[in-house]
C-alpha positions, 0 to 999 in steps of 0.5 A: 499500501505505502508503494503504491502511495508512493508512486501515485504521489510521484506520478502527481509530482512528476507533472503526468496526470492519468489523461497524459499517460493514457495518450503516451500507452495508446500511442505506444500501443499504436507504435507496437501495432505498426512495428507488427504490421510492418514485420508481416509485410516486410519484404523477402530478402530473395525475390523483394514480395511482401507476404512473409509470415509473422514470426511469433517465436523470437528466436525464429525471428531472430534467424535470417531464414525468418526474412524469406517468404514461403515461396523462397524458404522452399527454393533454398531448401530444394537448392540446398538439397540439388547441391548435396546431392551433385556433391554426393553422387560425385562421391558415389561415382568417384567410389566406383571408379576407386573400385575399378581400379582397386578390385579389378584393374589392380589384381588382373594386372598382379595376376598378370590376367592380362597384358598391359595392352589389354588392360589398356583397351579395356579400362582405357583412361580409367586413372585420368578419370579416377585422378580428375574426379579426386580433384573436382570432388575436393573443391566440391566438398571444400565449399561445402564446409566452408560454406557451413563453417561461416553459417551458411547453412542454406549453401547460398554461397556454393557456386556449383556452376563456377566450380563445373566450368573451373574443370570444364577440362574434363569433358575430353576425358570422358570422350575418350573414355565413351568412344572406346566403350565399344571397343572395351566391352567387345575386348572383354567380351573376347577375353573373358571366352577365350581365357578360363582363368579371367572367367573365373576371377570376375566370377568370384568377385562378383559372387564373393566381393562384397564391396561390388554389391554383386554387379559385375565389371561391365557394370562398373564399366558403365559409370563413367557413361552414367555420369556424364550423362547425368550432368545436365540433370543434376545442374537443371535441378540446380537452375530451377532452385536458383533466382535469377539474381544469384551470382552463380546463375549466368554460370550453371547455365553456361555449364549445362550448354557446355557439357550438352553440347559436348555430349553432342559431339561424343554422338557424332563421333560416335557414329563417324566411327559407326558405332551403333549406341548412342548417348543420350540425345539433346535438342541440338539449338544453333548455339550447342551447334556452333559449340560442336563445331568448336569443340571438334576444331579444338581437338583437331589443333589440339592433335595438330600442335601435340600439347597438353590440354591442361597446358593449353589455352585458347585465346581467340577462335573464329572465322577470319578472311585470309589472303595472300598476297603476291608482293608487297605493293597491295597496301597501294593498290588496296585490299580490294584487289586481294582474293580473299577466303574463309578460314577457321582460325584459333589462336592457342597460347602454351602455358607453364605450369606453376607446379606439377600438382594438378590443382595448382596446374589451372593457375596461369604461369608464364607463356611458353609458345603461341600458334596459330592454327589454319582449318579450311571450312568444313568438308566431307565432314571433317576439318583440314589444316590449310598448312602446319601452324604459324608460330608466333615467336617467328612471326611480325604482325602489323597494319597500315593506316591505309588498311585499318580493315586488315593487319598482316602476319609476315613469317620470318623468310618465308609467307606473308598473309593478310587477314580480316574480320567482317566486323572492323573492331573485331579485326583490330581485336585479332591484330592486339592479341596476336601482335602481343603474344608475337612480340612477347615471344619473338627472338627479335622483340627487344628491336624497338618497333618490331621489323616492319616498323624499324624498315618504314623509319630507317631513312629518318634516321639516315644522317 
């Protein structure tokens, strides 16, 4: 009673009566209801919509997922599940590859059941696929672990598309394996009929080796084919659950397009070699068709120069018009006097490895060599080289103000070529890129302004 009386006296002494106090209480109630109304209609952090449910629990309201609408919550859950499915199935695929090596290849090699040539015919480039899978899976797992460590329980910071594009060089390894699959199975069938010990080994392994899950060698040998055809499906699921504003959205679409183009290319190669089987077919639009052609040209160029794939970078590629002037007076007469032909041109650069580690080899190192590969337009279903590659270390590239729609490449002591693109800006881009590597690698690079400019400026230097 005493405390109540003191409180009433203090309130009266403070100058705030019952009416003002009631007004303040009403104002506080209105403010609280306004805050609750804003809380109920605050924008979703993913889509910006304002249909979030009101969170009554203080702990849930403080969580990051409370800032999402129901649709985006569901999408994030689906994306997380799709990302984990991608990583987990990659790990399962890697386990099948290790079974092929440790339970079949190595025991057959140690027992002398097959010669090294026969083993290579059956197992193809399985070791290359194992190495690629281990590196790819290691990076994926590091991204997952880092996301969880940073409190990203939805794995929104994990960019599968970017990682896939960094390891896009694994696709040619799949192609090598797939193209040899038909002959590998035929060889295995023939050897199993011919060699009784091999037949006994395969039967005992399937029935008694628990690691094989009662599957035979042929089933495991299909693992790379099944994996490469599953990539587009897995990427599509992640794309569907990824907001278009997510930084990985464009990379995911590019990764899906690249793998589909490689699958189309593998199908085309199998048909050319007379095989009846094909991988899963995909709808081929004009963009994928162009990419398939680019893949085939890159293979032709790599086979010609003989470089390692992981040390090769394709700087530019595309169609150019080429002419070979009979003399050096064509500039005075103009490029209209030249006879141009369409040509596919690829600018390849050979990069030194920074380290022997396959993970670190992706980092660009110093340039060892650069070439220009000239390929005629496709004839009878195949590409043919115009000539041997032009090594830019032996070439001088120049342009002339009177013919700014072309540039000239002179192979020292040999031939001269004039190039142009249908687009003048792209012609200049080709010129700058080729001149850059020509200057970096040329044995004449210490000469100021290169040979053509020295010849032009010679009269000015005479006394």
